[in-house]
N, C-alpha and C positions, 0 to 999 in steps of 0.2 A: 502676291507675296504671302508667305506663311506668317501667322502671327501667334501660333501656339507652340506647344512643346512636344516634339516628336522624339522618341527615345532612340537616338542613333549614336554614332561615335563622334569623337572630336574631329574627325576628318571632314565634318560638315562645315568647318570654318572656311570662309571664302576670302574675305577682303581684309587686308591689314593696312593701317595708315597711322602716321604719327603726327600729332598736333602739339605744338608748344608755342610759347611766346614770352613776352615780358613778365617779370615777376610782380605779384601784388606787393604793395608797400609793406605788408605784414609778414612777408615770407623772406627768408634769408637765401634760399636756393630752390630751384625747381625740384619736383618730386615726380618719379615715374610711376605709372600704373597701367596695367594691361586690362582693358575693359571689353568684355564681350556684349554684343547687343544684337537684337533682331531688327532688321530694317522694316519695321511695321509702324502702325499708328501709335501703339502703346509706348514703346521705348525709342523707336526710330525718330519719333517727333522730338524727344528730348535731345538726342544727338544732333538733329538738324538745328534746333534752337541754340544749343551750345556752340555749334560751329558758326552760326550766323552772328552770334553776339560775342564771340571771342571769350567765352567763359572759361575755357581751359587756361588761357593766358592769364585771365583775371585772377585765378586762384593758384597760379604758379604750378600748374599740372602739365607734365609731359605725358600725354595719354596715347597709348597704342590702342587704337580702336579696331576690334576684330568682329566682322560680321558673321553671324551664324543663322541657320534656318530654324533653330529650335533652342529650348532652354536646357534640357538635360545634357546635350552635347557640350554645353559650356561648363557644366559641373564636371564632366569627364575631363575636360581640358584643365580645369582647376586642380583636379586630383593628379593630373600628369605634370603639374607645375608650369604649364605654359600660359596660364591666365590667372589674374588676381581676383577679378570680380566680373559679374555678369547679371543677367536678368532671366527670370522664369515667370510663367503665367501660373494660374491656380492649379492646373493639372499636374505640374511638377513640384508643387509645394510639399510633397512627401519627402523630398531630398534633405531638407534641413532636419526634420525630426528623426530621419534615419542616420543622422550624424555625418552626412557627406558634405555639408557646407553650412555657412553661417548667414543669417539674414542681417543686412546692414541698412535696410530702409524699405519703405513701402512706396509703390508707384500708384496703382489704381485699384479699384474694385472693378472686376471685369464681369459684366453681365451679358457678354456677347455670345455665349455658347448656347446652342439650341439643338433640339432633335426635330428635324423636319420630316414629315410624311408625305407620300404622294397624294395628290388630290383624290378624295373619296375613300381614303384608308380608314377614316374614323377621326375622333376628336381627342382621344387620350392615349396614353402609353400602352394600355392593355391591348390596343389594336395591333401592336407589334408582335404578338405571340405567333411564333412560327414563321415570321416574315424575315426577309433579308435586310440587314441593317449595315450600311457602310460606316466605318469609323476608322480613325487613325489611332492605333494603339499607343498608349503613353502620353496622350494629349488631354487637354481640358475637354475636348469633344468626347473622349471616352469617359471622363469623370461625370459629365452631365448625363450621359447615357446610363451609367451605373447608378447614379443617384435617382434618376427617373424610374428605372426598373425597380429599384428597391422600394421606392415610395408606392409603387403599384403592386408590391408583393411578388415581384418577378426577379429573375436573375438572367445572366447571359445565356444560360442553358435553355431559356424559353424562346430565344430568338436564333436566327442564323446570322451570326456576326461575320462580317467580311472586312478584313483589314486592308484598307486602301489609303494610299498617299492622298492628301487633299487635292493635288492636281489631277488625280484620277477619280476621286470621289465626286467632285462637282459634275463632270460630264456623265459619270455613271448614273447619278440621280436624274439629271436632265433627260437622259435617253431612256430612263425607266429600267435600268439594269439592277437597281436596288429599290426596295420599298421605302426605305427611310435613310436618312443621313444624320449622324451626330457630328456637328461641325460648329463653326463660329463665323462671326462677321469679320471682314468683308466677304469671304467666300460664300457665306450663306446668302448675302445680297445678290450675288451672281446667280445662285439657284433660283431665288424668288423673282429675279428679272425675267428668267426664262420659263419659270413655272409659277406664275403669280397665284395660282390656286393651291399651292403646296400648303400643308397644315403644320403649324408650330405645335408640336406635341408636348414639349418641355423646354424650359429655359432656366437659367441661373436665378432669375428674379423670384421664382416660386419658392426658393429655399432661403431667401433673405428676409429678415436680418439674422435669423438663427444661424445661418452659415454664410459668411462673407467670402466671396470669390476673390481672394487676395492675390495680387501680383506683386512680386518683390525683387529687390536687388540683393544678390548673394555675393559672398566673398569666400575664398578658400580659407581654411583654418590657418594655413601657413601665412597668408597675407595679413590676416587679423593680428597674428603674432609679430610679423616682421616688417609690415608696411602699413602700420596703422595711420600714419600721417597721409599717405597716398589715398587711403580709403576715406579719411575724413574730408580731404579736399575734393574727392570724387563726389561725395554726398553733398558738398557745397555746390558744385557745378549742377548736379541733377536737381537739387532743391530749388535753385534759382530758375532753372529751366522749367520746372513744374509750375512755379509762380507765373512765369511769362506765358506759358501755355494756358493756364487757368484764366488769366486776365484777357487773353485775346485768342480764342480758339480758332476763328477763321484764319487769322494770320499764321498761327501755328500749322494749320492744315496746309496752307500754301507752301510753307517752308519744308514740310514733310514730303512733298512730292519728289524732291531731289534725292531723298533717302529710299522711299518706297517704290518709286516708279508709277504710283497710282496718281490719278488726277485729284485735285484739291477737293472736289465735291464728294468723291468716294471716301477720302480720309475724313472729311468733316461729317459724313453720314454716320460715322462711328464716334469720333471724338466729341462731336456736338450733340450727341443723342443720349438717351437714357441707357444705352448699352454699356457705358462705362461711367464710373464716378471718378471725376478728377478731383485732386486735392490741392489746396494751398499748403505751403510748408508749415504755416502756423497751425493749421488743422491737424497735421500729422504729429507735430510736436505735442499738441494738447492730447491727442489720442494716445500717444506713447506715454506721456507723463501720468495720465489717468488710468493706464492699464488696458485700454480698449484694444490696442494692437495685440497684446498678449492673448486677449480673449478670442480675437479673430484667428490667430495662429493656432491656438490650442483646439478650437472648434474644428479646424481642418485636420489637425492631428487625429482627433476622434473619428472624423470621416474616413481617413485613410486606414485607420485600424479596423473600422467596421467593414470596409470594403476589402480588407485583406491585402492592401497594397504594402503595408509594413506590419511587422509582428509586434514591435515595441516602438514607443515614441519618446524621444527626448522632449521635455517640456519646453515651451517657447521661451520661458524665462532663462533657459540655458543656451539657446541657439540664436536668439535675437540680440545682436550687439547694439542695443539701443543707444549707448553713449557715443558710438561712432556717428550714428545719424544725428543725434542732438548736437554734437560738437561741430559737425559739418553745417547743420542748419544755422548754428549761431554765427557762422562766418558770413552768412548772406546779409547784405545791407540793402 
């Protein structure tokens, strides 16, 4: 299953379903929201937890859940008016400062992106000069590659970049068709299972805490204006699901198998590791109120400007709808 952000079209949407139920005592009537998600460990786990614990019904939310393979296509769907909210990883966080969507909450810090080199290639990114590097353009895999090259004083002109879908990139590396792969876990784990001597040349962890790999929930500008109540209740559902996940990661991994199609051990190998930083709702409330979330987001703005992904950036203070998250978090009991 893909768990990062491929820049494709809204036609990537696959599965739609509606979940609703009895209203919570505090709600007068149910509210509808169309929520896009990726069936992976990062956000698929929250959908699985919400389903298993009837959280949609608890908060009086009639949720149309739409499965996507990537984040940017969800933003395209938002812009087309067919989706209210969704999820993107750190590679697609250029979309809010570009004015194409609003942030309504943070999910995880994602340290799962890596640049892997073939055995014997060397020990640092400079070894990639002139080499073929497989990467999926528009993803957080591309972002870690660009960051690593920049840190080494190199650009994409110094390598032979090959744009490959992750499903193609993994076997291409395993069979030696590319010298390196800029990718993420769990696909990176598949590579290492087959090529245990592959070298990790770069990872997100090397750029933290100066640069936090933020993954976030986004909403369309129209939904923020016209369906604020639906978004607040959505953040209540996701916030409670994050608390449940944080408190029992092994159980969350088991539930997530129904969404991802991956076995529980594979899901836990990411969720239960240092490849992601999971949060409790209270931590994110504190980080928002103290301004830390704005710092994370503005640092990514600077990164995207530096890499030429965007020409100008809207400040995080203008695109992070913090009160929607805070109001949703306040509903969680």
